[in-house]
C-alpha positions in Angstrom: 98.9 7.6 8.3 101.8 5.4 8.3 101.6 1.7 6.7 102.1 0.2 10.3 99.5 1.9 12.2 96.8 1.1 9.7 96.4 -2.6 11.3 96.0 -1.1 15.1 93.3 1.3 13.5 91.5 -1.1 11.9 91.7 -3.8 15.2 90.5 -0.7 16.8 87.2 -0.2 14.9 86.4 -3.9 14.9 86.4 -3.8 19.0 84.3 -0.7 18.9 81.5 -2.2 16.4 81.5 -5.4 18.1 81.0 -3.6 21.9 78.1 -1.5 20.4 76.3 -4.8 18.5 77.1 -6.6 22.1 75.3 -3.8 23.9 72.1 -3.3 21.4 71.7 -6.7 21.9 72.0 -6.8 25.6 69.7 -3.6 25.7 67.1 -6.1 23.9 67.6 -8.7 26.1 67.2 -7.0 29.2 64.1 -4.6 28.1 61.6 -4.6 30.6 58.3 -6.2 30.1 56.0 -3.8 27.5 59.1 -1.1 27.1 59.3 -0.3 23.4 61.6 2.4 21.8 60.4 6.0 21.2 60.1 5.3 17.6 57.9 2.3 18.0 55.9 4.3 20.7 54.9 6.9 18.4 54.1 4.8 15.6 51.6 2.5 17.6 50.2 5.6 19.0 49.5 7.0 15.6 48.1 3.9 14.7 45.6 3.9 17.3 44.5 7.4 17.2 43.6 6.6 13.6 41.6 3.6 14.4 39.7 5.7 16.8 39.0 8.6 14.2 37.5 6.1 11.9 35.6 4.0 14.9 34.2 7.9 15.4 33.8 8.8 11.7 31.5 5.4 11.7 29.6 6.0 14.7 28.5 9.4 13.2 27.7 8.0 9.8 23.5 7.7 9.8 22.2 4.0 10.2 20.9 2.2 7.6 16.9 3.4 7.5 13.6 1.6 6.7 14.1 3.6 3.7 17.3 2.8 2.6 17.0 -1.2 3.4 13.4 -1.1 1.2 15.4 0.9 -1.5 18.6 -1.5 -1.5 16.1 -4.5 -1.9 15.1 -3.2 -5.4 11.8 -1.7 -6.4 8.4 -3.3 -4.7 5.6 -3.7 -7.4 2.0 -4.0 -6.5 0.7 -7.4 -6.8 -3.2 -8.1 -7.2 -5.0 -11.5 -6.4 -5.8 -13.0 -9.7 -7.1 -16.5 -8.1 -7.0 -18.7 -5.3 -3.4 -19.4 -7.1 -2.3 -16.9 -8.8 -1.2 -13.2 -8.4 -0.6 -10.6 -11.1 1.4 -7.7 -11.2 3.2 -5.0 -13.9 6.4 -4.2 -14.3 5.9 -1.5 -16.8 2.5 0.4 -17.1 1.1 2.6 -19.4 4.2 1.4 -22.1 1.8 1.9 -25.3 -1.6 2.9 -26.6 -3.6 0.2 -26.9 -4.7 1.6 -30.4 -1.3 2.6 -31.5 0.8 1.1 -34.3 4.1 0.8 -32.2 6.4 -2.1 -33.2 5.1 -3.8 -30.1 1.8 -4.1 -31.1 2.7 -4.8 -34.6 5.1 -8.0 -34.2 2.7 -9.3 -31.0 1.0 -11.9 -33.4 -2.0 -13.3 -32.2 -2.2 -12.7 -28.4 -3.6 -15.3 -26.4 -6.2 -14.4 -23.7 -5.4 -15.9 -20.3 -8.5 -17.7 -18.7 -10.7 -15.2 -16.3 -11.1 -16.5 -12.9 -14.6 -17.7 -12.0 -14.7 -15.1 -9.2 -13.0 -11.6 -10.1 -10.6 -10.3 -7.4 -8.8 -7.1 -7.1 -10.9 -4.7 -8.9 -9.2 -1.6 -8.0 -5.9 -2.9 -9.8 -8.0 -3.3 -13.2 -6.2 -6.2 -14.2 -8.9 -8.9 -14.9 -8.3 -9.0 -18.5 -5.4 -10.7 -19.3 -3.3 -11.3 -22.5 -0.2 -13.7 -23.0 1.4 -11.9 -25.7 3.2 -13.9 -28.9 6.6 -14.9 -28.3 7.9 -13.0 -31.2 7.2 -9.5 -29.1 9.6 -10.5 -26.8 12.4 -8.3 -28.4 10.2 -5.1 -27.6 9.5 -5.5 -24.2 11.6 -3.4 -22.0 14.7 -4.9 -20.3 13.5 -5.7 -17.1 10.3 -8.0 -18.5 12.8 -9.8 -20.8 15.3 -10.2 -18.4 12.5 -12.0 -16.1 12.2 -15.7 -17.0 9.6 -18.1 -16.2 10.5 -20.3 -12.7 12.1 -17.1 -11.0 11.1 -16.7 -7.8 10.0 -13.5 -6.1 8.9 -12.5 -2.9 5.1 -11.6 -2.1 4.3 -9.8 1.3 1.4 -10.8 2.4 1.2 -8.9 5.7 2.9 -7.3 8.4 4.8 -10.7 9.4 4.2 -12.7 6.5 5.9 -12.9 3.2 5.8 -16.2 0.8 7.6 -17.1 -2.7 6.0 -16.7 -6.0 6.9 -18.3 -9.0 6.9 -16.5 -12.4 4.6 -18.4 -14.7 4.5 -16.4 -18.1 4.3 -12.5 -19.4 1.2 -11.0 -19.9 -0.7 -7.7 -21.4 -3.2 -5.9 -19.6 -5.4 -3.1 -21.0 -5.8 -0.8 -18.9 -8.1 2.1 -20.0 -6.4 4.0 -23.0 -2.7 2.0 -22.3 -1.1 -1.3 -22.2 0.9 -2.7 -19.4 3.5 -5.5 -19.1 4.2 -7.9 -16.4 3.7 -11.3 -14.9 1.2 -13.9 -13.7 2.9 -15.4 -11.3 1.8 -18.9 -9.3 1.5 -19.6 -5.5 3.4 -22.8 -4.6 1.3 -25.2 -3.4 2.6 -25.3 0.2 1.9 -21.5 0.5 -1.4 -21.5 -1.0 -3.1 -22.0 2.5 -1.5 -18.9 3.8 -2.4 -16.9 0.7 -5.8 -17.7 1.1 -6.1 -16.8 4.8 -4.7 -13.7 3.8 -8.0 -11.6 4.1 -6.1 -8.8 1.1 -6.4 -8.5 -2.4 -3.4 -6.5 -2.8 0.4 -6.9 -1.9 3.8 -5.9 -2.1 6.0 -7.7 -4.2 9.7 -7.8 -5.2 12.6 -9.8 -6.8 14.7 -9.9 -3.9 14.1 -10.2 -0.2 14.4 -7.3 2.2 17.2 -6.8 4.5 16.4 -7.0 8.4 17.1 -4.6 10.9 19.7 -5.3 13.5 18.1 -5.8 16.3 14.4 -6.7 14.4 11.6 -4.6 16.2 8.3 -6.6 17.0 5.6 -3.6 17.0 2.4 -5.4 16.0 1.6 -3.5 13.2 -2.0 -3.5 11.7 -5.4 -2.0 11.9 -7.3 -1.1 15.2 -10.6 -2.5 13.9 -12.2 -2.0 17.9 -10.4 1.5 18.6 -12.7 4.0 19.1 -12.2 7.8 19.8 -13.8 9.5 23.0 -16.4 12.2 22.6 -13.7 14.7 23.9 -11.0 13.4 21.4 -13.9 13.4 18.4 -14.5 17.1 19.3 -10.5 17.9 19.6 -10.3 16.0 16.0 -13.1 18.3 14.5 -11.5 21.4 15.8 -8.0 20.8 14.4 -9.4 19.5 11.0 -11.2 22.7 10.6 -8.5 24.6 11.6 -6.0 22.5 9.5 -8.2 23.1 6.6 -8.5 26.8 6.9 -4.5 26.9 6.8 -4.4 24.6 3.7 -7.5 26.8 2.2 -5.2 29.9 2.5 -2.4 28.4 1.0 -4.4 27.0 -2.2 -6.2 30.0 -2.6 -2.5 32.1 -2.7 -1.3 29.9 -5.3 -4.2 29.8 -7.5 -4.5 33.7 -7.2 -0.6 34.0 -8.0 -1.1 31.7 -10.9 -4.1 33.1 -12.7 -2.6 35.8 -14.8 -3.2 35.5 -18.1 -0.5 37.3 -20.6 -3.1 37.5 -23.3 -5.5 39.4 -21.3 -6.6 42.8 -22.8 -6.7 46.1 -20.9 -8.9 46.8 -18.0 -9.8 42.9 -18.0 -10.2 41.7 -14.2 -8.6 38.6 -12.9 -12.4 36.8 -12.7 -13.2 37.9 -16.3 -10.0 35.7 -17.6 -11.1 33.0 -15.1 -14.7 33.0 -14.5 -14.5 29.8 -12.1 -11.9 31.4 -9.9 -14.5 33.8 -8.6 -16.7 31.0 -7.9 -13.9 29.3 -5.9 -13.0 32.4 -4.1 -16.7 32.9 -2.8 -16.9 29.2 -1.7 -13.6 29.4 0.1 -14.8 32.5 1.7 -18.1 30.6 3.1 -15.3 27.6 4.1 -13.2 30.2 5.9 -16.3 31.4 7.7 -17.2 28.1 9.3 -19.8 27.4 6.9 -18.9 23.7 5.5 -20.6 20.9 6.7 -17.8 18.4 7.8 -18.1 14.5 7.5 -15.0 12.4 8.3 -14.0 8.8 9.0 -11.3 7.4 11.3 -9.4 4.3 11.3 -7.0 3.4 14.2 -3.6 1.6 13.3 -0.3 0.3 14.8 2.6 1.7 12.4 5.3 2.7 14.7 7.8 1.0 17.2 6.1 3.2 19.8 3.0 1.3 19.5 1.1 4.8 20.0 -2.2 4.5 17.9 -2.0 6.7 14.4 -5.3 7.7 13.2 -6.1 8.1 9.4 -8.8 10.6 8.8 -10.7 11.4 5.6 -12.2 14.3 5.5 -14.8 16.2 3.4 -16.6 19.7 3.7 -19.8 20.5 2.1 -21.6 23.9 1.0 -25.4 23.2 0.4 -24.9 19.7 -1.3 -21.7 20.4 -3.2 -18.3 19.0 -1.9 -15.9 21.7 -2.0 -12.8 20.2 0.0 -11.0 16.5 0.6 -8.4 16.1 2.8 -6.3 13.2 4.8 -4.6 13.6 8.1 -2.9 11.5 10.3 -3.3 12.1 14.0 -0.8 10.5 16.8 -2.9 9.8 20.2 -0.8 9.7 23.3 -1.1 7.5 26.0 -3.7 8.7 28.6 -4.1 11.9 26.6 -7.5 12.9 25.2 -6.1 15.7 22.5 -4.7 13.8 19.3 -1.6 15.7 17.8 -2.2 16.4 14.0 1.1 15.4 12.4 0.4 15.7 8.5 -2.3 16.5 6.0 -2.7 15.9 2.2 -5.5 18.4 0.6 -4.1 17.7 -3.0 -7.6 16.5 -4.1 -8.9 20.2 -3.2 -5.9 22.1 -5.0 -6.9 19.9 -8.4 -10.8 20.9 -7.9 -9.6 24.5 -7.9 -7.3 24.1 -10.9 -10.3 22.6 -13.2 -8.8 18.7 -12.8 -11.2 15.9 -12.5 -11.9 14.5 -9.2 -14.1 11.5 -8.8 -17.1 13.3 -6.4 -19.9 10.9 -8.1 -19.9 8.5 -4.7 -21.5 9.6 -1.3 -18.2 7.8 0.2 -15.2 8.8 2.3 -13.7 6.3 -0.5 -11.1 8.9 -2.3 -8.2 7.3 -0.4 -8.1 3.9 1.0 -5.4 1.5 3.0 -5.4 -1.4 1.2 -2.6 -3.3 2.9 0.3 -2.9 5.7 3.8 -4.5 5.6 6.9 -4.1 7.6 9.2 -6.0 5.4 12.5 -5.0 7.0 10.7 -5.5 10.2 12.2 -2.2 12.0 8.8 -1.6 13.5 7.9 1.5 11.1 5.3 0.5 8.3 4.9 0.5 4.8 1.4 0.9 3.5 -0.1 0.0 0.2 -2.3 3.0 -0.5 -5.1 3.3 -3.0 -6.2 7.0 -4.1 -8.9 7.8 -6.5 -9.5 10.4 -9.2 -12.4 11.0 -11.9 -10.3 9.5 -14.7 -7.8 7.2 -12.7 -6.4 5.8 -9.6 -3.2 5.0 -8.2 -2.2 2.4 -6.1 0.9 3.3 -4.1 3.4 1.6 -1.8 4.4 4.3 1.1 6.9 4.2 3.9 4.7 5.7 7.0 6.9 8.4 8.8 5.3 11.2 11.2 6.1 13.7 8.8 4.0 12.7 5.8 4.1 9.1 3.6 7.4 8.4 1.3 6.6 7.0 -1.6 8.7 4.0 -2.5 8.0 3.4 -6.5 5.7 5.3 -8.9 2.3 4.3 -8.5 0.4 1.6 -10.3 -1.8 4.1 -12.7 -5.3 2.3 -13.6 -6.6 4.5 -16.7 -10.6 4.3 -15.8 -11.6 5.8 -19.3 -13.7 3.7 -21.5 -11.6 1.8 -24.7 -14.1 4.3 -26.4 -12.9 7.6 -25.3 -9.6 6.7 -26.5 -9.9 7.4 -30.0 -10.0 10.5 -32.1 -13.6 11.9 -33.2 
């Protein structure tokens, strides 16, 4: 290109750029309301779709349940009334044999006995005898006990709609049969002592952290219905379903019993009954139960435990042959409004399986007290109850916090297990 033409080319390029910039500014200034470039439209559409997908994913996620809310608050322990102003609860049960030579026992120094209440309360918990350990033993305590300090405030559930604070007083050791349990004695603040005295219960749930409430909270009027009575027609239906379910449970127990009865050390020609002589007796008894020869005895307690307010029936049943108890079972029924036929929801025959496995079961009392509901709560106010349940065996008993569901009870924590053996039985002969 000739030098004299370069000036005109530069002028032309400058004019072209000026026109393009002016046109762009004019188009921006005269854009119709809501009008965007294609690129911006595509970008915004992508953002919108991403937000919709995230919203759908969030909606598809299961909402927090009562179980998740209760679990998130931390473990709930079994609290027992000690006297008019104190409760006691164990954080670590069966920590040591009370007759062992462990560092905890050796380093506990001289423990101090806590003054006993004038009127013992909560006998099922087995924590009437308390000792305060020597401070030098604290290094051998479980971590959870070490981290809990006097003056800490915990939350005590009194009833389905009532909780109160309690204040940690001191570490205590409770001899429970052959073992020791570690926990705390806690004081009820003066402004809460009236509510504590009027609660009508001796067993409670206690947590370090309050439970998050359901959103929105549900009012379900959870509690026992002491005046509820089954009609004759409903009682007949309950008995029929109890007998039917007993036979179903019995068939499963016997099938497992026979399947597990094979003995690797059996000699040639030895029969199953020769190797397990009690099995023959139980099979004979169970055949009588299957024929309907057992005498049924049961009791019924009615509760409101769910948001639908339909009564749930807790039934404890026992079957006898002659004068011997041969089958125990608890069941839950639902009573539909206007129906005389209750719906059997779940059953527990673990005591009967234990009997047939040769495990000790307490059959000495003629009462149907092998399981009992001690208190009811609804700490997250979702309308579904938590139940504090006592279960009795021959050598021990458990108090466990359960979440009630129509499919069965869900244990919220390991039970507080009380060893019912006498101390002298713990020593080697």
